[in-house]
PDB file with one MODEL, atoms N, CA, C and O in Angstrom:
MODEL        1
ATOM      1  N   MET A   1       9.988   6.160  -4.581  1.00  0.00           N
ATOM      2  CA  MET A   1       9.965   5.558  -3.271  1.00  0.00           C
ATOM      3  C   MET A   1      11.370   5.686  -2.688  1.00  0.00           C
ATOM      4  O   MET A   1      12.362   5.479  -3.386  1.00  0.00           O
ATOM      5  N   TYR A   2      11.443   6.027  -1.417  1.00  0.00           N
ATOM      6  CA  TYR A   2      12.722   6.155  -0.727  1.00  0.00           C
ATOM      7  C   TYR A   2      12.904   5.014   0.258  1.00  0.00           C
ATOM      8  O   TYR A   2      11.986   4.651   0.993  1.00  0.00           O
ATOM      9  N   LEU A   3      14.104   4.456   0.258  1.00  0.00           N
ATOM     10  CA  LEU A   3      14.478   3.415   1.197  1.00  0.00           C
ATOM     11  C   LEU A   3      15.794   3.809   1.851  1.00  0.00           C
ATOM     12  O   LEU A   3      16.485   4.714   1.384  1.00  0.00           O
ATOM     13  N   LYS A   4      16.129   3.128   2.927  1.00  0.00           N
ATOM     14  CA  LYS A   4      17.375   3.413   3.621  1.00  0.00           C
ATOM     15  C   LYS A   4      18.393   2.329   3.289  1.00  0.00           C
ATOM     16  O   LYS A   4      18.096   1.138   3.367  1.00  0.00           O
ATOM     17  N   HIS A   5      19.609   2.761   2.915  1.00  0.00           N
ATOM     18  CA  HIS A   5      20.705   1.841   2.638  1.00  0.00           C
ATOM     19  C   HIS A   5      21.317   1.412   3.962  1.00  0.00           C
ATOM     20  O   HIS A   5      21.150   2.097   4.971  1.00  0.00           O
ATOM     21  N   LYS A   6      22.022   0.290   3.972  1.00  0.00           N
ATOM     22  CA  LYS A   6      22.606  -0.205   5.221  1.00  0.00           C
ATOM     23  C   LYS A   6      23.611   0.768   5.826  1.00  0.00           C
ATOM     24  O   LYS A   6      23.905   0.691   7.019  1.00  0.00           O
ATOM     25  N   ASN A   7      24.153   1.706   4.995  1.00  0.00           N
ATOM     26  CA  ASN A   7      25.094   2.696   5.520  1.00  0.00           C
ATOM     27  C   ASN A   7      24.372   3.895   6.135  1.00  0.00           C
ATOM     28  O   ASN A   7      25.021   4.819   6.623  1.00  0.00           O
ATOM     29  N   GLY A   8      23.034   3.890   6.115  1.00  0.00           N
ATOM     30  CA  GLY A   8      22.244   4.952   6.718  1.00  0.00           C
ATOM     31  C   GLY A   8      21.783   6.021   5.756  1.00  0.00           C
ATOM     32  O   GLY A   8      20.969   6.865   6.129  1.00  0.00           O
ATOM     33  N   SER A   9      22.273   6.016   4.531  1.00  0.00           N
ATOM     34  CA  SER A   9      21.876   7.000   3.519  1.00  0.00           C
ATOM     35  C   SER A   9      20.536   6.635   2.904  1.00  0.00           C
ATOM     36  O   SER A   9      20.179   5.460   2.815  1.00  0.00           O
ATOM     37  N   MET A  10      19.803   7.649   2.484  1.00  0.00           N
ATOM     38  CA  MET A  10      18.531   7.418   1.805  1.00  0.00           C
ATOM     39  C   MET A  10      18.789   7.146   0.326  1.00  0.00           C
ATOM     40  O   MET A  10      19.687   7.732  -0.279  1.00  0.00           O
ATOM     41  N   VAL A  11      17.993   6.253  -0.239  1.00  0.00           N
ATOM     42  CA  VAL A  11      18.103   5.871  -1.651  1.00  0.00           C
ATOM     43  C   VAL A  11      16.749   6.089  -2.306  1.00  0.00           C
ATOM     44  O   VAL A  11      15.729   5.610  -1.810  1.00  0.00           O
ATOM     45  N   GLU A  12      16.739   6.806  -3.410  1.00  0.00           N
ATOM     46  CA  GLU A  12      15.526   6.970  -4.203  1.00  0.00           C
ATOM     47  C   GLU A  12      15.478   5.826  -5.208  1.00  0.00           C
ATOM     48  O   GLU A  12      16.343   5.726  -6.078  1.00  0.00           O
ATOM     49  N   VAL A  13      14.484   4.973  -5.094  1.00  0.00           N
ATOM     50  CA  VAL A  13      14.339   3.834  -6.002  1.00  0.00           C
ATOM     51  C   VAL A  13      13.728   4.340  -7.302  1.00  0.00           C
ATOM     52  O   VAL A  13      12.658   4.949  -7.299  1.00  0.00           O
ATOM     53  N   LEU A  14      14.412   4.084  -8.410  1.00  0.00           N
ATOM     54  CA  LEU A  14      13.956   4.559  -9.714  1.00  0.00           C
ATOM     55  C   LEU A  14      13.114   3.529 -10.446  1.00  0.00           C
ATOM     56  O   LEU A  14      12.292   3.890 -11.288  1.00  0.00           O
ATOM     57  N   ALA A  15      13.303   2.270 -10.141  1.00  0.00           N
ATOM     58  CA  ALA A  15      12.573   1.190 -10.808  1.00  0.00           C
ATOM     59  C   ALA A  15      11.754   0.430  -9.756  1.00  0.00           C
ATOM     60  O   ALA A  15      12.126  -0.669  -9.345  1.00  0.00           O
ATOM     61  N   VAL A  16      10.655   1.020  -9.333  1.00  0.00           N
ATOM     62  CA  VAL A  16       9.847   0.435  -8.262  1.00  0.00           C
ATOM     63  C   VAL A  16       9.334  -0.971  -8.624  1.00  0.00           C
ATOM     64  O   VAL A  16       9.342  -1.839  -7.752  1.00  0.00           O
ATOM     65  N   PRO A  17       8.893  -1.237  -9.856  1.00  0.00           N
ATOM     66  CA  PRO A  17       8.463  -2.612 -10.164  1.00  0.00           C
ATOM     67  C   PRO A  17       9.556  -3.653  -9.928  1.00  0.00           C
ATOM     68  O   PRO A  17       9.255  -4.784  -9.548  1.00  0.00           O
ATOM     69  N   ASP A  18      10.822  -3.286 -10.148  1.00  0.00           N
ATOM     70  CA  ASP A  18      11.923  -4.221  -9.876  1.00  0.00           C
ATOM     71  C   ASP A  18      12.049  -4.510  -8.388  1.00  0.00           C
ATOM     72  O   ASP A  18      12.492  -5.590  -7.996  1.00  0.00           O
ATOM     73  N   LEU A  19      11.663  -3.553  -7.566  1.00  0.00           N
ATOM     74  CA  LEU A  19      11.717  -3.740  -6.119  1.00  0.00           C
ATOM     75  C   LEU A  19      10.752  -4.843  -5.680  1.00  0.00           C
ATOM     76  O   LEU A  19      11.071  -5.624  -4.783  1.00  0.00           O
ATOM     77  N   PHE A  20       9.587  -4.912  -6.300  1.00  0.00           N
ATOM     78  CA  PHE A  20       8.567  -5.896  -5.944  1.00  0.00           C
ATOM     79  C   PHE A  20       8.830  -7.270  -6.555  1.00  0.00           C
ATOM     80  O   PHE A  20       8.238  -8.259  -6.121  1.00  0.00           O
ATOM     81  N   ASP A  21       9.707  -7.346  -7.555  1.00  0.00           N
ATOM     82  CA  ASP A  21       9.987  -8.586  -8.275  1.00  0.00           C
ATOM     83  C   ASP A  21      11.043  -9.394  -7.517  1.00  0.00           C
ATOM     84  O   ASP A  21      12.206  -8.994  -7.484  1.00  0.00           O
ATOM     85  N   PRO A  22      10.662 -10.525  -6.907  1.00  0.00           N
ATOM     86  CA  PRO A  22      11.623 -11.290  -6.109  1.00  0.00           C
ATOM     87  C   PRO A  22      12.737 -11.934  -6.933  1.00  0.00           C
ATOM     88  O   PRO A  22      13.749 -12.341  -6.362  1.00  0.00           O
ATOM     89  N   SER A  23      12.588 -12.039  -8.244  1.00  0.00           N
ATOM     90  CA  SER A  23      13.644 -12.633  -9.062  1.00  0.00           C
ATOM     91  C   SER A  23      14.769 -11.643  -9.344  1.00  0.00           C
ATOM     92  O   SER A  23      15.828 -12.039  -9.831  1.00  0.00           O
ATOM     93  N   ARG A  24      14.559 -10.372  -9.049  1.00  0.00           N
ATOM     94  CA  ARG A  24      15.599  -9.349  -9.237  1.00  0.00           C
ATOM     95  C   ARG A  24      16.327  -9.138  -7.919  1.00  0.00           C
ATOM     96  O   ARG A  24      15.710  -8.870  -6.889  1.00  0.00           O
ATOM     97  N   LYS A  25      17.638  -9.262  -7.967  1.00  0.00           N
ATOM     98  CA  LYS A  25      18.463  -9.102  -6.763  1.00  0.00           C
ATOM     99  C   LYS A  25      18.913  -7.656  -6.569  1.00  0.00           C
ATOM    100  O   LYS A  25      19.285  -7.267  -5.462  1.00  0.00           O
ATOM    101  N   VAL A  26      18.881  -6.861  -7.631  1.00  0.00           N
ATOM    102  CA  VAL A  26      19.293  -5.463  -7.550  1.00  0.00           C
ATOM    103  C   VAL A  26      18.174  -4.566  -8.056  1.00  0.00           C
ATOM    104  O   VAL A  26      17.298  -4.999  -8.805  1.00  0.00           O
ATOM    105  N   VAL A  27      18.222  -3.306  -7.631  1.00  0.00           N
ATOM    106  CA  VAL A  27      17.237  -2.330  -8.054  1.00  0.00           C
ATOM    107  C   VAL A  27      17.987  -1.041  -8.405  1.00  0.00           C
ATOM    108  O   VAL A  27      18.974  -0.690  -7.758  1.00  0.00           O
ATOM    109  N   SER A  28      17.512  -0.351  -9.429  1.00  0.00           N
ATOM    110  CA  SER A  28      18.124   0.898  -9.850  1.00  0.00           C
ATOM    111  C   SER A  28      17.665   2.029  -8.931  1.00  0.00           C
ATOM    112  O   SER A  28      16.485   2.138  -8.597  1.00  0.00           O
ATOM    113  N   GLY A  29      18.609   2.857  -8.535  1.00  0.00           N
ATOM    114  CA  GLY A  29      18.275   3.979  -7.679  1.00  0.00           C
ATOM    115  C   GLY A  29      19.432   4.954  -7.600  1.00  0.00           C
ATOM    116  O   GLY A  29      20.434   4.812  -8.301  1.00  0.00           O
ATOM    117  N   ARG A  30      19.276   5.949  -6.733  1.00  0.00           N
ATOM    118  CA  ARG A  30      20.368   6.895  -6.518  1.00  0.00           C
ATOM    119  C   ARG A  30      20.297   7.399  -5.083  1.00  0.00           C
ATOM    120  O   ARG A  30      19.223   7.532  -4.494  1.00  0.00           O
ATOM    121  N   PHE A  31      21.481   7.674  -4.543  1.00  0.00           N
ATOM    122  CA  PHE A  31      21.534   8.224  -3.203  1.00  0.00           C
ATOM    123  C   PHE A  31      20.865   9.585  -3.197  1.00  0.00           C
ATOM    124  O   PHE A  31      20.993  10.347  -4.155  1.00  0.00           O
ATOM    125  N   HIS A  32      20.166   9.889  -2.143  1.00  0.00           N
ATOM    126  CA  HIS A  32      19.507  11.183  -1.978  1.00  0.00           C
ATOM    127  C   HIS A  32      20.340  11.975  -0.970  1.00  0.00           C
ATOM    128  O   HIS A  32      20.187  11.833   0.244  1.00  0.00           O
ATOM    129  N   ALA A  33      21.225  12.812  -1.511  1.00  0.00           N
ATOM    130  CA  ALA A  33      22.122  13.578  -0.647  1.00  0.00           C
ATOM    131  C   ALA A  33      22.396  14.931  -1.290  1.00  0.00           C
ATOM    132  O   ALA A  33      22.708  15.011  -2.478  1.00  0.00           O
ATOM    133  N   GLY A  34      22.279  15.973  -0.514  1.00  0.00           N
ATOM    134  CA  GLY A  34      22.557  17.301  -1.040  1.00  0.00           C
ATOM    135  C   GLY A  34      21.468  17.781  -1.972  1.00  0.00           C
ATOM    136  O   GLY A  34      20.386  17.198  -2.040  1.00  0.00           O
ATOM    137  N   GLU A  35      21.767  18.858  -2.692  1.00  0.00           N
ATOM    138  CA  GLU A  35      20.788  19.456  -3.588  1.00  0.00           C
ATOM    139  C   GLU A  35      20.886  18.938  -5.017  1.00  0.00           C
ATOM    140  O   GLU A  35      19.924  19.032  -5.779  1.00  0.00           O
ATOM    141  N   GLU A  36      22.032  18.395  -5.381  1.00  0.00           N
ATOM    142  CA  GLU A  36      22.212  17.899  -6.753  1.00  0.00           C
ATOM    143  C   GLU A  36      21.814  16.439  -6.847  1.00  0.00           C
ATOM    144  O   GLU A  36      22.034  15.658  -5.922  1.00  0.00           O
ATOM    145  N   LEU A  37      21.217  16.078  -7.994  1.00  0.00           N
ATOM    146  CA  LEU A  37      20.864  14.679  -8.231  1.00  0.00           C
ATOM    147  C   LEU A  37      22.125  13.853  -8.398  1.00  0.00           C
ATOM    148  O   LEU A  37      23.048  14.241  -9.114  1.00  0.00           O
ATOM    149  N   GLN A  38      22.153  12.730  -7.740  1.00  0.00           N
ATOM    150  CA  GLN A  38      23.281  11.805  -7.849  1.00  0.00           C
ATOM    151  C   GLN A  38      23.086  10.918  -9.067  1.00  0.00           C
ATOM    152  O   GLN A  38      21.976  10.788  -9.585  1.00  0.00           O
ATOM    153  N   GLU A  39      24.161  10.318  -9.513  1.00  0.00           N
ATOM    154  CA  GLU A  39      24.102   9.405 -10.653  1.00  0.00           C
ATOM    155  C   GLU A  39      23.374   8.118 -10.267  1.00  0.00           C
ATOM    156  O   GLU A  39      23.585   7.594  -9.173  1.00  0.00           O
ATOM    157  N   PRO A  40      22.518   7.604 -11.154  1.00  0.00           N
ATOM    158  CA  PRO A  40      21.856   6.320 -10.866  1.00  0.00           C
ATOM    159  C   PRO A  40      22.870   5.189 -10.767  1.00  0.00           C
ATOM    160  O   PRO A  40      23.893   5.187 -11.451  1.00  0.00           O
ATOM    161  N   MET A  41      22.571   4.246  -9.918  1.00  0.00           N
ATOM    162  CA  MET A  41      23.408   3.065  -9.761  1.00  0.00           C
ATOM    163  C   MET A  41      22.532   1.905  -9.298  1.00  0.00           C
ATOM    164  O   MET A  41      21.366   2.098  -8.954  1.00  0.00           O
ATOM    165  N   ASN A  42      23.095   0.710  -9.291  1.00  0.00           N
ATOM    166  CA  ASN A  42      22.359  -0.467  -8.851  1.00  0.00           C
ATOM    167  C   ASN A  42      22.634  -0.723  -7.372  1.00  0.00           C
ATOM    168  O   ASN A  42      23.767  -0.603  -6.905  1.00  0.00           O
ATOM    169  N   PHE A  43      21.575  -1.077  -6.648  1.00  0.00           N
ATOM    170  CA  PHE A  43      21.669  -1.386  -5.230  1.00  0.00           C
ATOM    171  C   PHE A  43      21.183  -2.809  -5.006  1.00  0.00           C
ATOM    172  O   PHE A  43      20.187  -3.231  -5.593  1.00  0.00           O
ATOM    173  N   ILE A  44      21.884  -3.541  -4.162  1.00  0.00           N
ATOM    174  CA  ILE A  44      21.459  -4.882  -3.792  1.00  0.00           C
ATOM    175  C   ILE A  44      20.266  -4.745  -2.843  1.00  0.00           C
ATOM    176  O   ILE A  44      20.341  -4.038  -1.838  1.00  0.00           O
ATOM    177  N   LYS A  45      19.177  -5.420  -3.167  1.00  0.00           N
ATOM    178  CA  LYS A  45      17.953  -5.275  -2.374  1.00  0.00           C
ATOM    179  C   LYS A  45      18.144  -5.698  -0.920  1.00  0.00           C
ATOM    180  O   LYS A  45      17.496  -5.143  -0.032  1.00  0.00           O
ATOM    181  N   GLN A  46      19.008  -6.656  -0.664  1.00  0.00           N
ATOM    182  CA  GLN A  46      19.255  -7.115   0.704  1.00  0.00           C
ATOM    183  C   GLN A  46      19.862  -6.010   1.570  1.00  0.00           C
ATOM    184  O   GLN A  46      19.779  -6.074   2.797  1.00  0.00           O
ATOM    185  N   GLU A  47      20.470  -4.999   0.948  1.00  0.00           N
ATOM    186  CA  GLU A  47      21.115  -3.912   1.678  1.00  0.00           C
ATOM    187  C   GLU A  47      20.177  -2.727   1.903  1.00  0.00           C
ATOM    188  O   GLU A  47      20.602  -1.691   2.415  1.00  0.00           O
ATOM    189  N   LEU A  48      18.908  -2.873   1.525  1.00  0.00           N
ATOM    190  CA  LEU A  48      17.939  -1.797   1.666  1.00  0.00           C
ATOM    191  C   LEU A  48      16.884  -2.149   2.714  1.00  0.00           C
ATOM    192  O   LEU A  48      16.601  -3.320   2.968  1.00  0.00           O
ATOM    193  N   ALA A  49      16.312  -1.111   3.311  1.00  0.00           N
ATOM    194  CA  ALA A  49      15.241  -1.284   4.300  1.00  0.00           C
ATOM    195  C   ALA A  49      14.325  -0.069   4.195  1.00  0.00           C
ATOM    196  O   ALA A  49      14.667   0.917   3.542  1.00  0.00           O
ATOM    197  N   PHE A  50      13.175  -0.142   4.831  1.00  0.00           N
ATOM    198  CA  PHE A  50      12.288   1.006   4.887  1.00  0.00           C
ATOM    199  C   PHE A  50      12.933   2.087   5.755  1.00  0.00           C
ATOM    200  O   PHE A  50      13.772   1.775   6.600  1.00  0.00           O
ATOM    201  N   PRO A  51      12.555   3.349   5.560  1.00  0.00           N
ATOM    202  CA  PRO A  51      13.150   4.425   6.368  1.00  0.00           C
ATOM    203  C   PRO A  51      13.006   4.211   7.876  1.00  0.00           C
ATOM    204  O   PRO A  51      13.816   4.724   8.648  1.00  0.00           O
ATOM    205  N   SER A  52      12.000   3.471   8.299  1.00  0.00           N
ATOM    206  CA  SER A  52      11.798   3.191   9.724  1.00  0.00           C
ATOM    207  C   SER A  52      12.808   2.173  10.253  1.00  0.00           C
ATOM    208  O   SER A  52      12.924   1.979  11.463  1.00  0.00           O
ATOM    209  N   GLY A  53      13.541   1.522   9.340  1.00  0.00           N
ATOM    210  CA  GLY A  53      14.488   0.487   9.731  1.00  0.00           C
ATOM    211  C   GLY A  53      13.941  -0.915   9.545  1.00  0.00           C
ATOM    212  O   GLY A  53      14.675  -1.895   9.674  1.00  0.00           O
ATOM    213  N   GLU A  54      12.646  -1.016   9.242  1.00  0.00           N
ATOM    214  CA  GLU A  54      12.020  -2.317   9.022  1.00  0.00           C
ATOM    215  C   GLU A  54      12.545  -2.939   7.730  1.00  0.00           C
ATOM    216  O   GLU A  54      12.687  -2.252   6.719  1.00  0.00           O
ATOM    217  N   ALA A  55      12.828  -4.222   7.766  1.00  0.00           N
ATOM    218  CA  ALA A  55      13.337  -4.941   6.597  1.00  0.00           C
ATOM    219  C   ALA A  55      12.280  -5.004   5.498  1.00  0.00           C
ATOM    220  O   ALA A  55      11.083  -4.894   5.762  1.00  0.00           O
ATOM    221  N   LEU A  56      12.740  -5.182   4.272  1.00  0.00           N
ATOM    222  CA  LEU A  56      11.815  -5.361   3.151  1.00  0.00           C
ATOM    223  C   LEU A  56      11.102  -6.702   3.308  1.00  0.00           C
ATOM    224  O   LEU A  56      11.671  -7.633   3.878  1.00  0.00           O
ATOM    225  N   PRO A  57       9.878  -6.818   2.818  1.00  0.00           N
ATOM    226  CA  PRO A  57       9.145  -8.088   2.916  1.00  0.00           C
ATOM    227  C   PRO A  57       9.894  -9.220   2.213  1.00  0.00           C
ATOM    228  O   PRO A  57      10.501  -9.019   1.161  1.00  0.00           O
ATOM    229  N   ARG A  58       9.844 -10.380   2.796  1.00  0.00           N
ATOM    230  CA  ARG A  58      10.538 -11.529   2.221  1.00  0.00           C
ATOM    231  C   ARG A  58      10.014 -11.880   0.829  1.00  0.00           C
ATOM    232  O   ARG A  58      10.764 -12.392  -0.002  1.00  0.00           O
ATOM    233  N   CYS A  59       8.737 -11.612   0.570  1.00  0.00           N
ATOM    234  CA  CYS A  59       8.164 -11.925  -0.744  1.00  0.00           C
ATOM    235  C   CYS A  59       8.750 -11.018  -1.834  1.00  0.00           C
ATOM    236  O   CYS A  59       8.599 -11.327  -3.016  1.00  0.00           O
ATOM    237  N   TRP A  60       9.405  -9.921  -1.479  1.00  0.00           N
ATOM    238  CA  TRP A  60      10.094  -9.064  -2.450  1.00  0.00           C
ATOM    239  C   TRP A  60      11.518  -9.555  -2.708  1.00  0.00           C
ATOM    240  O   TRP A  60      12.137  -9.162  -3.697  1.00  0.00           O
ATOM    241  N   LEU A  61      12.040 -10.408  -1.829  1.00  0.00           N
ATOM    242  CA  LEU A  61      13.446 -10.808  -1.894  1.00  0.00           C
ATOM    243  C   LEU A  61      13.658 -12.266  -2.268  1.00  0.00           C
ATOM    244  O   LEU A  61      14.673 -12.601  -2.878  1.00  0.00           O
ATOM    245  N   ASP A  62      12.733 -13.131  -1.919  1.00  0.00           N
ATOM    246  CA  ASP A  62      12.903 -14.574  -2.074  1.00  0.00           C
ATOM    247  C   ASP A  62      11.951 -15.122  -3.139  1.00  0.00           C
ATOM    248  O   ASP A  62      10.742 -15.173  -2.914  1.00  0.00           O
ATOM    249  N   PRO A  63      12.484 -15.534  -4.302  1.00  0.00           N
ATOM    250  CA  PRO A  63      11.605 -16.040  -5.365  1.00  0.00           C
ATOM    251  C   PRO A  63      10.825 -17.296  -4.979  1.00  0.00           C
ATOM    252  O   PRO A  63       9.774 -17.560  -5.564  1.00  0.00           O
ATOM    253  N   ALA A  64      11.300 -18.062  -4.029  1.00  0.00           N
ATOM    254  CA  ALA A  64      10.620 -19.295  -3.625  1.00  0.00           C
ATOM    255  C   ALA A  64       9.799 -19.097  -2.355  1.00  0.00           C
ATOM    256  O   ALA A  64       9.447 -20.079  -1.701  1.00  0.00           O
ATOM    257  N   TYR A  65       9.493 -17.883  -1.996  1.00  0.00           N
ATOM    258  CA  TYR A  65       8.798 -17.574  -0.753  1.00  0.00           C
ATOM    259  C   TYR A  65       7.467 -18.318  -0.623  1.00  0.00           C
ATOM    260  O   TYR A  65       7.216 -18.950   0.403  1.00  0.00           O
ATOM    261  N   LYS A  66       6.617 -18.253  -1.641  1.00  0.00           N
ATOM    262  CA  LYS A  66       5.303 -18.881  -1.503  1.00  0.00           C
ATOM    263  C   LYS A  66       5.384 -20.403  -1.440  1.00  0.00           C
ATOM    264  O   LYS A  66       4.502 -21.044  -0.869  1.00  0.00           O
ATOM    265  N   TYR A  67       6.436 -20.990  -2.021  1.00  0.00           N
ATOM    266  CA  TYR A  67       6.588 -22.445  -1.955  1.00  0.00           C
ATOM    267  C   TYR A  67       7.084 -22.882  -0.582  1.00  0.00           C
ATOM    268  O   TYR A  67       6.769 -23.984  -0.133  1.00  0.00           O
ATOM    269  N   ARG A  68       7.843 -22.045   0.078  1.00  0.00           N
ATOM    270  CA  ARG A  68       8.352 -22.377   1.405  1.00  0.00           C
ATOM    271  C   ARG A  68       7.265 -22.269   2.458  1.00  0.00           C
ATOM    272  O   ARG A  68       7.381 -22.868   3.527  1.00  0.00           O
ATOM    273  N   LEU A  69       6.222 -21.524   2.179  1.00  0.00           N
ATOM    274  CA  LEU A  69       5.104 -21.414   3.117  1.00  0.00           C
ATOM    275  C   LEU A  69       4.336 -22.727   3.221  1.00  0.00           C
ATOM    276  O   LEU A  69       3.784 -23.049   4.273  1.00  0.00           O
ATOM    277  N   ASN A  70       4.303 -23.483   2.128  1.00  0.00           N
ATOM    278  CA  ASN A  70       3.528 -24.713   2.083  1.00  0.00           C
ATOM    279  C   ASN A  70       4.273 -25.907   2.678  1.00  0.00           C
ATOM    280  O   ASN A  70       3.692 -26.982   2.827  1.00  0.00           O
ATOM    281  N   ILE A  71       5.520 -25.737   3.012  1.00  0.00           N
ATOM    282  CA  ILE A  71       6.312 -26.868   3.545  1.00  0.00           C
ATOM    283  C   ILE A  71       6.168 -26.937   5.037  1.00  0.00           C
ATOM    284  O   ILE A  71       6.753 -27.813   5.673  1.00  0.00           O
TER     285      ILE A  71
ENDMDL
END
């Protein structure tokens, strides 16, 4: 899965299940630039968005999301 970093670069997410887990603040991935594969690194999920610019769903970022809905 590819997401856009806040600096405008594309990031290939290597651990997609971690992306969906709201208790994880970082996700493993690598910048997608040029023809050579970049080294994997950790990205803060808050700094990522969909390629369209849309923010990631709050339920992927906030572990208490479903409890805040009931308040």
